[in-house]
N, C-alpha and C positions, 0 to 999 in steps of 0.2 A: 624632677623625679626624686632627687635627694630629699627635698622638703616633704614629699609624700611619705617616703620611708621613715622620716623622722616624726611623722604624724603632725606636720605643720600644714597650716592652711587647709585642714580637712573639715569640711562643713556638710558633707553628704555621704550617705552609705547606700550600697546596692546589695540587696539580698538575693543570693543565687539559688539555683536548683538544689544545692546541697544544704541550704539553710544558713550558709555563712554570710558574713557582712564584708563587703569590699569597700574600703574607704576611697573617697574621691573629692574633687573640688567641683562644685556645681557650675562655676563660670567656665571652666575648661570643658566640662561635659556639654554645656550649652553651645559653646563655640564649635566643637568637633561634630556634635550629633544634633543637627537641626530639628529632627522629628521629636525630640524630647526637650527642646529648649524651654518651652513654656512650662513644662512640668517641673523641671529641676530648679527653675528660678522662682517658684512660688515661695514666698518668704517663710511661711510656717511649715514647710515640708522639708524634712531632713533625710528621707530615704525613699527608695522605690524598689519594686521587686522585678527581677528578671528571672523568673522561675523556670523558664525553658532552657536556661544555659547553666552549665557547671561553672564552678569557681574559676578554673584555669582559663576558660573562655572569657569570662567577665574580666578577669585580671588582665588578659591580653588586650581587650578592648580599652580598658581604662589606661593601661600603659601607652596605647596608641594615642589616646586623648592628650596625654602629657608630653609624649616624645615625637609623635608622628611616625613611629617605627613599630613593627611587630614581627615576631618570629613565626613565619608560616610553615606548616608541615601538612602532609597529607592527612594527618590525624585531626588537625584542628581547622583546616581551611573551609570545610563545609559549614561548620557551626559559626565561624567568623563571618562567612559570606552572609548567612541568614541573619546574624545579629547586626551586621553593618547595613543590610538592607532595611531592617526594622528601624534602625537609628537614623537612616538617611545619610550615612557617611559614604558618599560616592568615591572618595579617595581610597578608602579601605576596600570597598566593593571591587573597584577596578584592580586594585593590587591582588586581590584573591583570584580574579580571572586571569591576570597575567601570570600568576604563579601556576595556575592549573593548566594553561594551554599546552605546554610541552609535556605535561605529566598525565594527560587523559589517555585512557586505554579502553579496550573493549571490556576489561574487567571492572572498571569503575565508572564508566560513562553513564550507566543507567542511573546511578545516584544523582549525578549532577544534571542530567537531563530532567529528572523529576523536580529537582530544586529550581531549575530554570523555568519550568512550567508553573510551579507554585508561586514563584516571585515575579513571573512575566518579564524576566530579564533576557532581552534579545541578544545581548553580547555573550552571555553564558551559553545560550542556546546555539549561537553561531559556532563556537569552538567545539561544541559537542557534535555538530553535523559532520565535521571532517572525519571524526572517528566512526560515526554511524554509517557514513557512505561506504566505508570499507567492510562493514559487517551488517549490511542493511537487513537481509532476510533474518539473520540470527537475532538482531536487536529488536526489530519490529515484531518478531514472532514470540517474544517473551510475554508472559501473561500480564506483567506489570505495565507494559508499554501503553495499552489502551486506557488504563485507569489513571495513568500519570500524565497523559498528553492532552494538552488543550487544543481545541479545534483550530484556533488561530495559529498556534505554533506548528501544528501538523501541516497546515497549508504552507507556511513559510519554509518548512523543511523540504517539502515535496517540490517547491519551486527553486530550491537552491541549486546553483550551477554545479556544485560539487557532487550532486547526485545524477549527473548527466549519464553516467555509465550504468545506472540502475534501470532495468527494463521498466517500461511504462506499465505493463501488466502487473508487475510486482507492486508498484505504487498504488494501482487501482485496488488490488487485493487488500492492501493496508487500509485504504479508505473504507472499504466494505466491512472489514473486520472491526475497525474502530467504531463504525456506526452500529454494528451488531452488538458490540459490548455496551455502547451508550444507550441502546434501545431498551435495555433492561431497567433503566432508572430515569431516562430522560424524557422530556416533553416531545411528543411525536412531531409537532409542527416545527419546533426548533431543530430537531434532528434532520428533518427533510431539508430545511434551509442550510444547515451545515453541510449536508451531502452535496447540495447544488454548488455551494461555494468551494468545497474541496475538489469537486470534479474539474473546476476551472484551473486547478493546480497542475494538471497533467495534460499531456499532448495526445488527445484522442485520435489524431490522424495516424498515429503509429499502431493502432489496433486493427486487427483483421476482424471480419464479422464472426469468425469462428471463436475468437477469444471473448468477444462481447456476449455471444450466444451461450457459451459454456458458463460464463460467470452468472448470467441472468438465470440460468437453469440450475445453478448450484444450490445446495442446501443452505449455504450461508446467506445468499441473496433471498431465498424463500423465507428466511426468518424475519425479513424486513417487510415493510409495507410494499404493496405493488407499485406505489408511486416512485419508489427508488429505481426499480428496474425500468419503468416507463421513462423516467427522466434520463437515465443512462443511455437508453437506446435513442431517444430523441436528440440528446446532445451529440452522440456519436454520428448519427445520420446528418445532423446539421454541419458537422465538421467535414463529413465525407462529401457533401454536395457544395461546399463553399469553393469559390475559385482558387483560393490559396491551397486548399486541400488537393484539388485536382492537379495543380502544378507539382506538388510534392509527390503525389502518388503516381504520376505519369510514367516514371521510369520503372514502376513495379507492376501495378495492377493492369494498366493499359498494355504494357509489354506482354504480359501473359495472355491477354485476350487476343492480341494481334499475331501470336505465333501458333504454329500447328504442332501438336504433340502427338506422337504415336506410341503405341505399346505393342509388345510382341507376345503372342500367345504361344504356349508350349504344350506339346503333347503329354508331357510329364506333369501331372498335377502337383508334384512336390516342388517344382521350380517356380520362382516368383514371376510376376508380371514385370517386365522391364520397360521403363518409359524413357524416351529421349526426344530431344528437339530435332525433328527431321530436317529443319531448315539450316541447322548448324549456326544459328545466330547466338551472339553473346548477350545475355540479359541479366537483370538482377534476380531472376526467378530460377529456382532449382528445378530444371526440367529433366534431370537425370536421377531417377530413384527407382527402387524396387519395392514391390508390395506383395505380400503373401497371396498366392493364387487360389481362386475358387473357380472351378470350371463353370462356364456359362453364366458367370456373374455379369451384371450390368454395370458399365462404366459411364459416368456422366459428370457434368460440371455444374456446380451450384454454389452461389455465394463465395466465389473466389477459391473454392476447394474442389478436389476431385473425389467423387464418391464411388464406392464399389459395393454393389447392392446384390444380395442373394447369391444364387449359384449352388453348386454342389460342394459339400464338404468332402474330405478325404475318405470318409467311411461310406460315401455314396448317398448320404441323406441330403435332402434339399434344405438349404440354409435360409434363415431370416436375418443373418448378420449384415451389418452395414459398417464399412470402414471408410475412413476419410483421410486424405492427404492434403496438407497445407503446402502448396508449391513454393511459398515464400520462405518457409523454414525447412521444408522436407520432413516435418514431423508427421507421424502416422498415429491415428487414434480411432477409437470405435464410438459410435453413437448408439442410441437405443435401438434394439432389434425391431424389425418390422412385425406387424401383427400376424402376417402370413408368410410362410416360407415360399420362395419363388425361384424359378429359373426360366429363361427365355421370355422375360417380361419386358415391359417398356417403361420409360420415365420421361417426365417433362418438368420444367421448373419455371416459376416466375420470380419476382424479387423477394417474395416472402416464404414460399413453400416449395417443397420437392414432392412431386406426385409420381406414384408408381401404379402401373396398371397391368392386370392379367398375369398369367403364368401357364405353364404346361404341367399337367399331371398325367404322365404316361401318354395315352392317345387322346386325352380330353383336355379341353381348355378351361382355365380358371378365369372368371370374370370379376374377381374382387378388385377393389381399388382402395388406396389409402394415401394420406399426405403426411409429410414430415414437417414439424415446426421446430426450427433450430433454436429458437429462444427458449421454448419449453423442453427441448430435447424429447419430443413426444410424437408418436404416430397416431393418427386418427382415421378410423374407417370411414370410407365414402360410399355412396350408393354404387351398386354393381353396374358394370358396363351393360349397355343394351346389346343383347345377343340375338 
């Protein structure tokens, strides 16, 4: 290093982004930086340009070539990581990652996640995941996440054990959002293939039909080709019917179907319907919950959820509202309203649709029928009943 300061054994120069020349020895550059070894050892070549990097970064890299040491800071580590990757200096690259690992935070991880994807460096990606796991929704919800994330690295991140506490539906939403962003400029066939690969990164057995249906009917999914929704449903159903899935779900879905659930009606329409497990068994299912009451509403079971259909509103009007309870989580939501307002009606369901028939209107009977598609979140009118 002293020889360099004295301008001894200087036979090469590097031109920086600032237009300055940094002196160096070509033999040392070739030994430390294998990716440029052939370039710097050309006999009649005395300089090369590193126009992407400022003088202080180039000086630090050349100093490392001479001494094997470098002073890393949060101000220079990103540039030195990029330069060392370009030069093929694995020692300096690893040193940058070791320096970064205890210093990554939710404030700076976005920059280094982008760099990891740009350089396809799995080690840098890995140390970013530990920070992302604690801030998953915030990080993946940023506008820059989709544009800076490679499909391969997204799959690796979603499979990482450190994301075990992140809900699977959050991971699925990230996949759909990533595909929606990529659809604006990507090849359609490639994007479908990416979606299929990414779906394999999550555990579809942890999804209820309600979650799948809501996502497939969302505006986000509708912005993609129909093939995306079709594949998601097909993959989910394959997992649901597999022997392994049946064993995992036995303590939850089968438990709910095997128990008897009762609800109490109240003379006061302001009071909610109260549900409880009348057998008093302990299960993994939330069998004790309250739902806003509508007099003469129809209560039925469809696709692992309890539906509350029609009835009277508090103002006395007949309702077309449909509410739904997920007994696995206790969450209450509303679906699309029926085409017709109904009370004292009937319902039936198969594996795909919920059917509603008839109603009373004063002293007369209503013979209209309709069916509900949970995937499209849509009601369709059917031929009237024979009267």
